[in-house]
Backbone atoms as SQL, in Angstrom:
CREATE TABLE atoms (id INTEGER PRIMARY KEY, chain TEXT, resi INTEGER, resn TEXT, atom TEXT, x REAL, y REAL, z REAL);
INSERT INTO atoms VALUES
  (1, 'A', 1, 'MET', 'N', 115.130, -34.428, -44.940),
  (2, 'A', 1, 'MET', 'CA', 114.892, -35.779, -45.376),
  (3, 'A', 1, 'MET', 'C', 113.737, -35.824, -46.380),
  (4, 'A', 2, 'THR', 'N', 113.870, -36.713, -47.346),
  (5, 'A', 2, 'THR', 'CA', 112.787, -36.875, -48.324),
  (6, 'A', 2, 'THR', 'C', 111.891, -38.032, -47.888),
  (7, 'A', 3, 'PRO', 'N', 110.608, -37.920, -48.127),
  (8, 'A', 3, 'PRO', 'CA', 109.710, -39.014, -47.728),
  (9, 'A', 3, 'PRO', 'C', 109.962, -40.249, -48.595),
  (10, 'A', 4, 'SER', 'N', 109.913, -41.405, -47.981),
  (11, 'A', 4, 'SER', 'CA', 110.139, -42.646, -48.727),
  (12, 'A', 4, 'SER', 'C', 108.898, -42.966, -49.562),
  (13, 'A', 5, 'PRO', 'N', 109.125, -43.553, -50.724),
  (14, 'A', 5, 'PRO', 'CA', 107.988, -43.877, -51.576),
  (15, 'A', 5, 'PRO', 'C', 107.128, -44.974, -50.937),
  (16, 'A', 6, 'SER', 'N', 105.856, -44.903, -51.187),
  (17, 'A', 6, 'SER', 'CA', 104.912, -45.870, -50.621),
  (18, 'A', 6, 'SER', 'C', 105.115, -47.221, -51.297),
  (19, 'A', 7, 'PRO', 'N', 105.162, -48.329, -50.535),
  (20, 'A', 7, 'PRO', 'CA', 105.371, -49.640, -51.151),
  (21, 'A', 7, 'PRO', 'C', 104.147, -50.115, -51.939),
  (22, 'A', 8, 'LEU', 'N', 102.978, -49.573, -51.667),
  (23, 'A', 8, 'LEU', 'CA', 101.768, -49.989, -52.371),
  (24, 'A', 8, 'LEU', 'C', 101.407, -48.962, -53.437),
  (25, 'A', 9, 'PRO', 'N', 100.995, -49.425, -54.613),
  (26, 'A', 9, 'PRO', 'CA', 100.590, -48.462, -55.643),
  (27, 'A', 9, 'PRO', 'C', 99.280, -47.788, -55.246),
  (28, 'A', 10, 'ALA', 'N', 99.065, -46.622, -55.808),
  (29, 'A', 10, 'ALA', 'CA', 97.831, -45.879, -55.515),
  (30, 'A', 10, 'ALA', 'C', 96.628, -46.645, -56.031),
  (31, 'A', 11, 'LYS', 'N', 95.554, -46.658, -55.255),
  (32, 'A', 11, 'LYS', 'CA', 94.337, -47.366, -55.630),
  (33, 'A', 11, 'LYS', 'C', 93.603, -46.554, -56.701),
  (34, 'A', 12, 'PRO', 'N', 93.210, -47.196, -57.828),
  (35, 'A', 12, 'PRO', 'CA', 92.516, -46.433, -58.865),
  (36, 'A', 12, 'PRO', 'C', 91.139, -45.991, -58.372),
  (37, 'A', 13, 'SER', 'N', 90.721, -44.855, -58.834),
  (38, 'A', 13, 'SER', 'CA', 89.409, -44.345, -58.413),
  (39, 'A', 13, 'SER', 'C', 88.308, -45.058, -59.177),
  (40, 'A', 14, 'ALA', 'N', 87.084, -44.915, -58.705),
  (41, 'A', 14, 'ALA', 'CA', 85.938, -45.582, -59.335),
  (42, 'A', 14, 'ALA', 'C', 85.705, -45.054, -60.746),
  (43, 'A', 15, 'SER', 'N', 86.085, -43.819, -61.004),
  (44, 'A', 15, 'SER', 'CA', 85.856, -43.267, -62.344),
  (45, 'A', 15, 'SER', 'C', 86.816, -43.860, -63.367),
  (46, 'A', 16, 'ASP', 'N', 87.917, -44.506, -62.923),
  (47, 'A', 16, 'ASP', 'CA', 88.865, -45.138, -63.835),
  (48, 'A', 16, 'ASP', 'C', 88.386, -46.513, -64.281),
  (49, 'A', 17, 'ALA', 'N', 87.418, -47.077, -63.617),
  (50, 'A', 17, 'ALA', 'CA', 86.962, -48.440, -63.910),
  (51, 'A', 17, 'ALA', 'C', 86.198, -48.476, -65.218),
  (52, 'A', 18, 'SER', 'N', 86.152, -49.668, -65.795),
  (53, 'A', 18, 'SER', 'CA', 85.402, -49.900, -67.022),
  (54, 'A', 18, 'SER', 'C', 83.918, -49.686, -66.751),
  (55, 'A', 19, 'PRO', 'N', 83.136, -49.257, -67.743),
  (56, 'A', 19, 'PRO', 'CA', 81.704, -49.056, -67.521),
  (57, 'A', 19, 'PRO', 'C', 80.997, -50.331, -67.072),
  (58, 'A', 20, 'LEU', 'N', 81.487, -51.487, -67.463),
  (59, 'A', 20, 'LEU', 'CA', 80.840, -52.734, -67.076),
  (60, 'A', 20, 'LEU', 'C', 81.197, -53.140, -65.651),
  (61, 'A', 21, 'LEU', 'N', 82.288, -52.593, -65.107),
  (62, 'A', 21, 'LEU', 'CA', 82.709, -52.950, -63.761),
  (63, 'A', 21, 'LEU', 'C', 82.186, -51.976, -62.713),
  (64, 'A', 22, 'ARG', 'N', 81.606, -50.907, -63.128),
  (65, 'A', 22, 'ARG', 'CA', 81.104, -49.908, -62.181),
  (66, 'A', 22, 'ARG', 'C', 79.847, -50.427, -61.495),
  (67, 'A', 23, 'THR', 'N', 79.609, -49.920, -60.310),
  (68, 'A', 23, 'THR', 'CA', 78.431, -50.356, -59.566),
  (69, 'A', 23, 'THR', 'C', 77.576, -49.158, -59.194),
  (70, 'A', 24, 'GLY', 'N', 76.331, -49.428, -58.881),
  (71, 'A', 24, 'GLY', 'CA', 75.446, -48.386, -58.370),
  (72, 'A', 24, 'GLY', 'C', 75.175, -47.292, -59.365),
  (73, 'A', 25, 'SER', 'N', 75.271, -46.046, -58.895),
  (74, 'A', 25, 'SER', 'CA', 74.928, -44.902, -59.737),
  (75, 'A', 25, 'SER', 'C', 75.995, -44.622, -60.790),
  (76, 'A', 26, 'GLU', 'N', 77.143, -45.269, -60.699),
  (77, 'A', 26, 'GLU', 'CA', 78.220, -45.040, -61.660),
  (78, 'A', 26, 'GLU', 'C', 78.071, -45.903, -62.904),
  (79, 'A', 27, 'ARG', 'N', 77.082, -46.769, -62.942),
  (80, 'A', 27, 'ARG', 'CA', 76.880, -47.669, -64.071),
  (81, 'A', 27, 'ARG', 'C', 76.581, -46.905, -65.350),
  (82, 'A', 28, 'ALA', 'N', 77.003, -47.489, -66.478),
  (83, 'A', 28, 'ALA', 'CA', 76.711, -46.878, -67.772),
  (84, 'A', 28, 'ALA', 'C', 75.214, -46.994, -68.048),
  (85, 'A', 29, 'PRO', 'N', 74.628, -46.043, -68.719),
  (86, 'A', 29, 'PRO', 'CA', 73.203, -46.123, -69.024),
  (87, 'A', 29, 'PRO', 'C', 72.910, -47.315, -69.936),
  (88, 'A', 30, 'LYS', 'N', 71.724, -47.885, -69.798),
  (89, 'A', 30, 'LYS', 'CA', 71.353, -49.046, -70.607),
  (90, 'A', 30, 'LYS', 'C', 71.346, -48.718, -72.087),
  (91, 'A', 31, 'ARG', 'N', 71.087, -47.476, -72.398),
  (92, 'A', 31, 'ARG', 'CA', 71.047, -47.071, -73.798),
  (93, 'A', 31, 'ARG', 'C', 72.380, -47.348, -74.486),
  (94, 'A', 32, 'SER', 'N', 73.512, -47.060, -73.825),
  (95, 'A', 32, 'SER', 'CA', 74.816, -47.277, -74.449),
  (96, 'A', 32, 'SER', 'C', 75.135, -48.764, -74.549),
  (97, 'A', 33, 'LEU', 'N', 74.640, -49.572, -73.613),
  (98, 'A', 33, 'LEU', 'CA', 74.870, -51.010, -73.698),
  (99, 'A', 33, 'LEU', 'C', 74.059, -51.623, -74.831),
  (100, 'A', 34, 'ARG', 'N', 72.865, -51.112, -75.053),
  (101, 'A', 34, 'ARG', 'CA', 72.033, -51.636, -76.132),
  (102, 'A', 34, 'ARG', 'C', 72.582, -51.254, -77.496),
  (103, 'A', 35, 'SER', 'N', 73.244, -50.124, -77.595),
  (104, 'A', 35, 'SER', 'CA', 73.787, -49.698, -78.884),
  (105, 'A', 35, 'SER', 'C', 75.135, -50.342, -79.166),
  (106, 'A', 36, 'SER', 'N', 75.704, -51.030, -78.187),
  (107, 'A', 36, 'SER', 'CA', 76.980, -51.713, -78.386),
  (108, 'A', 36, 'SER', 'C', 76.782, -52.896, -79.327),
  (109, 'A', 37, 'GLU', 'N', 77.682, -53.049, -80.289),
  (110, 'A', 37, 'GLU', 'CA', 77.555, -54.120, -81.271),
  (111, 'A', 37, 'GLU', 'C', 78.559, -55.239, -81.041),
  (112, 'A', 38, 'GLY', 'N', 79.308, -55.189, -79.958),
  (113, 'A', 38, 'GLY', 'CA', 80.333, -56.196, -79.707),
  (114, 'A', 38, 'GLY', 'C', 79.769, -57.604, -79.584),
  (115, 'A', 39, 'GLY', 'N', 78.667, -57.764, -78.866),
  (116, 'A', 39, 'GLY', 'CA', 78.067, -59.081, -78.686),
  (117, 'A', 39, 'GLY', 'C', 77.479, -59.621, -79.974),
  (118, 'A', 40, 'VAL', 'N', 76.898, -58.754, -80.772),
  (119, 'A', 40, 'VAL', 'CA', 76.295, -59.176, -82.037),
  (120, 'A', 40, 'VAL', 'C', 77.374, -59.695, -82.987),
  (121, 'A', 41, 'VAL', 'N', 78.485, -59.012, -83.034),
  (122, 'A', 41, 'VAL', 'CA', 79.584, -59.424, -83.905),
  (123, 'A', 41, 'VAL', 'C', 80.132, -60.773, -83.457),
  (124, 'A', 42, 'MET', 'N', 80.252, -60.977, -82.146),
  (125, 'A', 42, 'MET', 'CA', 80.751, -62.247, -81.628),
  (126, 'A', 42, 'MET', 'C', 79.803, -63.384, -82.006),
  (127, 'A', 43, 'VAL', 'N', 78.505, -63.171, -81.908),
  (128, 'A', 43, 'VAL', 'CA', 77.531, -64.199, -82.286),
  (129, 'A', 43, 'VAL', 'C', 77.643, -64.507, -83.774),
  (130, 'A', 44, 'GLU', 'N', 77.844, -63.488, -84.597),
  (131, 'A', 44, 'GLU', 'CA', 78.006, -63.717, -86.039),
  (132, 'A', 44, 'GLU', 'C', 79.252, -64.562, -86.321),
  (133, 'A', 45, 'TYR', 'N', 80.353, -64.259, -85.652),
  (134, 'A', 45, 'TYR', 'CA', 81.577, -65.030, -85.864),
  (135, 'A', 45, 'TYR', 'C', 81.404, -66.481, -85.424),
  (136, 'A', 46, 'VAL', 'N', 80.780, -66.691, -84.287),
  (137, 'A', 46, 'VAL', 'CA', 80.579, -68.057, -83.791),
  (138, 'A', 46, 'VAL', 'C', 79.656, -68.824, -84.727),
  (139, 'A', 47, 'THR', 'N', 78.598, -68.183, -85.216),
  (140, 'A', 47, 'THR', 'CA', 77.680, -68.835, -86.154),
  (141, 'A', 47, 'THR', 'C', 78.402, -69.209, -87.441),
  (142, 'A', 48, 'LEU', 'N', 79.197, -68.303, -87.965),
  (143, 'A', 48, 'LEU', 'CA', 79.955, -68.582, -89.194),
  (144, 'A', 48, 'LEU', 'C', 80.962, -69.698, -88.968),
  (145, 'A', 49, 'LEU', 'N', 81.636, -69.699, -87.828),
  (146, 'A', 49, 'LEU', 'CA', 82.593, -70.744, -87.514),
  (147, 'A', 49, 'LEU', 'C', 81.914, -72.112, -87.427),
  (148, 'A', 50, 'CYS', 'N', 80.752, -72.161, -86.793),
  (149, 'A', 50, 'CYS', 'CA', 80.001, -73.428, -86.709),
  (150, 'A', 50, 'CYS', 'C', 79.575, -73.902, -88.092),
  (151, 'A', 51, 'LEU', 'N', 79.105, -72.993, -88.931),
  (152, 'A', 51, 'LEU', 'CA', 78.681, -73.355, -90.277),
  (153, 'A', 51, 'LEU', 'C', 79.846, -73.920, -91.088),
  (154, 'A', 52, 'VAL', 'N', 80.997, -73.278, -91.021),
  (155, 'A', 52, 'VAL', 'CA', 82.174, -73.756, -91.757),
  (156, 'A', 52, 'VAL', 'C', 82.630, -75.109, -91.222),
  (157, 'A', 53, 'THR', 'N', 82.603, -75.292, -89.911),
  (158, 'A', 53, 'THR', 'CA', 83.026, -76.554, -89.310),
  (159, 'A', 53, 'THR', 'C', 82.104, -77.698, -89.721),
  (160, 'A', 54, 'ILE', 'N', 80.797, -77.468, -89.662),
  (161, 'A', 54, 'ILE', 'CA', 79.839, -78.518, -90.033),
  (162, 'A', 54, 'ILE', 'C', 79.957, -78.848, -91.519),
  (163, 'A', 55, 'THR', 'N', 80.126, -77.833, -92.354),
  (164, 'A', 55, 'THR', 'CA', 80.293, -78.068, -93.793),
  (165, 'A', 55, 'THR', 'C', 81.568, -78.852, -94.076),
  (166, 'A', 56, 'GLY', 'N', 82.642, -78.505, -93.413),
  (167, 'A', 56, 'GLY', 'CA', 83.903, -79.231, -93.601),
  (168, 'A', 56, 'GLY', 'C', 83.802, -80.679, -93.146),
  (169, 'A', 57, 'ALA', 'N', 83.151, -80.919, -92.012),
  (170, 'A', 57, 'ALA', 'CA', 82.996, -82.285, -91.519),
  (171, 'A', 57, 'ALA', 'C', 82.138, -83.106, -92.476),
  (172, 'A', 58, 'ALA', 'N', 81.071, -82.521, -93.000),
  (173, 'A', 58, 'ALA', 'CA', 80.208, -83.240, -93.947),
  (174, 'A', 58, 'ALA', 'C', 80.963, -83.554, -95.240),
  (175, 'A', 59, 'THR', 'N', 81.797, -82.633, -95.684),
  (176, 'A', 59, 'THR', 'CA', 82.585, -82.857, -96.897),
  (177, 'A', 59, 'THR', 'C', 83.585, -83.988, -96.697),
  (178, 'A', 60, 'VAL', 'N', 84.268, -83.996, -95.570),
  (179, 'A', 60, 'VAL', 'CA', 85.231, -85.057, -95.286),
  (180, 'A', 60, 'VAL', 'C', 84.535, -86.410, -95.208),
  (181, 'A', 61, 'MET', 'N', 83.365, -86.438, -94.575),
  (182, 'A', 61, 'MET', 'CA', 82.633, -87.705, -94.475),
  (183, 'A', 61, 'MET', 'C', 82.157, -88.179, -95.845),
  (184, 'A', 62, 'ALA', 'N', 81.701, -87.253, -96.696),
  (185, 'A', 62, 'ALA', 'CA', 81.190, -87.629, -98.018),
  (186, 'A', 62, 'ALA', 'C', 82.305, -88.068, -98.959),
  (187, 'A', 63, 'LEU', 'N', 83.463, -87.439, -98.872),
  (188, 'A', 63, 'LEU', 'CA', 84.558, -87.753, -99.787),
  (189, 'A', 63, 'LEU', 'C', 85.571, -88.726, -99.213),
  (190, 'A', 64, 'GLY', 'N', 85.434, -89.094, -97.971),
  (191, 'A', 64, 'GLY', 'CA', 86.434, -89.938, -97.327),
  (192, 'A', 64, 'GLY', 'C', 86.599, -91.294, -97.985),
  (193, 'A', 65, 'VAL', 'N', 85.508, -92.033, -98.184),
  (194, 'A', 65, 'VAL', 'CA', 85.581, -93.380, -98.759),
  (195, 'A', 65, 'VAL', 'C', 86.045, -93.346, -100.214),
  (196, 'A', 66, 'PRO', 'N', 85.487, -92.500, -101.087),
  (197, 'A', 66, 'PRO', 'CA', 85.991, -92.471, -102.465),
  (198, 'A', 66, 'PRO', 'C', 87.471, -92.078, -102.559),
  (199, 'A', 67, 'LEU', 'N', 87.902, -91.137, -101.730),
  (200, 'A', 67, 'LEU', 'CA', 89.317, -90.754, -101.771),
  (201, 'A', 67, 'LEU', 'C', 90.214, -91.888, -101.291),
  (202, 'A', 68, 'MET', 'N', 89.759, -92.636, -100.292),
  (203, 'A', 68, 'MET', 'CA', 90.540, -93.774, -99.807),
  (204, 'A', 68, 'MET', 'C', 90.635, -94.855, -100.876),
  (205, 'A', 69, 'GLN', 'N', 89.535, -95.102, -101.587),
  (206, 'A', 69, 'GLN', 'CA', 89.560, -96.092, -102.673),
  (207, 'A', 69, 'GLN', 'C', 90.506, -95.652, -103.784),
  (208, 'A', 70, 'LEU', 'N', 90.477, -94.382, -104.153),
  (209, 'A', 70, 'LEU', 'CA', 91.383, -93.863, -105.180),
  (210, 'A', 70, 'LEU', 'C', 92.828, -93.979, -104.725),
  (211, 'A', 71, 'PHE', 'N', 93.118, -93.674, -103.484),
  (212, 'A', 71, 'PHE', 'CA', 94.474, -93.779, -102.949),
  (213, 'A', 71, 'PHE', 'C', 94.971, -95.222, -103.035),
  (214, 'A', 72, 'ARG', 'N', 94.128, -96.178, -102.648),
  (215, 'A', 72, 'ARG', 'CA', 94.556, -97.583, -102.686),
  (216, 'A', 72, 'ARG', 'C', 94.756, -98.061, -104.119),
  (217, 'A', 73, 'TYR', 'N', 93.938, -97.595, -105.064),
  (218, 'A', 73, 'TYR', 'CA', 94.117, -97.965, -106.475),
  (219, 'A', 73, 'TYR', 'C', 95.443, -97.426, -106.996),
  (220, 'A', 74, 'VAL', 'N', 95.733, -96.149, -106.713),
  (221, 'A', 74, 'VAL', 'CA', 96.997, -95.557, -107.169),
  (222, 'A', 74, 'VAL', 'C', 98.169, -96.255, -106.501),
  (223, 'A', 75, 'GLN', 'N', 98.036, -96.617, -105.249),
  (224, 'A', 75, 'GLN', 'CA', 99.091, -97.329, -104.532),
  (225, 'A', 75, 'GLN', 'C', 99.344, -98.690, -105.183),
  (226, 'A', 76, 'MET', 'N', 98.266, -99.375, -105.584),
  (227, 'A', 76, 'MET', 'CA', 98.402, -100.685, -106.245),
  (228, 'A', 76, 'MET', 'C', 99.068, -100.530, -107.604),
  (229, 'A', 77, 'VAL', 'N', 98.692, -99.504, -108.373),
  (230, 'A', 77, 'VAL', 'CA', 99.276, -99.288, -109.706),
  (231, 'A', 77, 'VAL', 'C', 100.763, -98.985, -109.582),
  (232, 'A', 78, 'ILE', 'N', 101.152, -98.208, -108.607),
  (233, 'A', 78, 'ILE', 'CA', 102.565, -97.858, -108.437),
  (234, 'A', 78, 'ILE', 'C', 103.366, -99.081, -107.988),
  (235, 'A', 79, 'ALA', 'N', 102.766, -99.931, -107.196),
  (236, 'A', 79, 'ALA', 'CA', 103.487, -101.093, -106.684),
  (237, 'A', 79, 'ALA', 'C', 103.566, -102.246, -107.678),
  (238, 'A', 80, 'MET', 'N', 102.814, -102.173, -108.791),
  (239, 'A', 80, 'MET', 'CA', 102.840, -103.267, -109.782),
  (240, 'A', 80, 'MET', 'C', 104.205, -103.304, -110.466),
  (241, 'A', 81, 'PRO', 'N', 104.684, -104.517, -110.743),
  (242, 'A', 81, 'PRO', 'CA', 105.960, -104.620, -111.456),
  (243, 'A', 81, 'PRO', 'C', 105.756, -104.220, -112.920),
  (244, 'A', 82, 'ILE', 'N', 106.782, -103.634, -113.471),
  (245, 'A', 82, 'ILE', 'CA', 106.717, -103.198, -114.877),
  (246, 'A', 82, 'ILE', 'C', 106.991, -104.417, -115.743),
  (247, 'A', 83, 'PRO', 'N', 106.093, -104.725, -116.754),
  (248, 'A', 83, 'PRO', 'CA', 106.315, -105.924, -117.593),
  (249, 'A', 83, 'PRO', 'C', 107.449, -105.774, -118.565);
């Protein structure tokens, strides 16, 4: 007879875990975490996104009224009867 396969998958060992998920003596050294640039890049992207968003909102607010006035003028000119 052949042994039946186990219904539960094998539990991964502690060495398979991510360095950030390890505990105790298995933790990654602080030196490698300090040299990681992932967090710095994320902060740069968020800062750039905020800058673009604020600039876009200020532009829409500054140009909103003049563009609306121009739209209504063009709408009035198009709706005028031809003499």
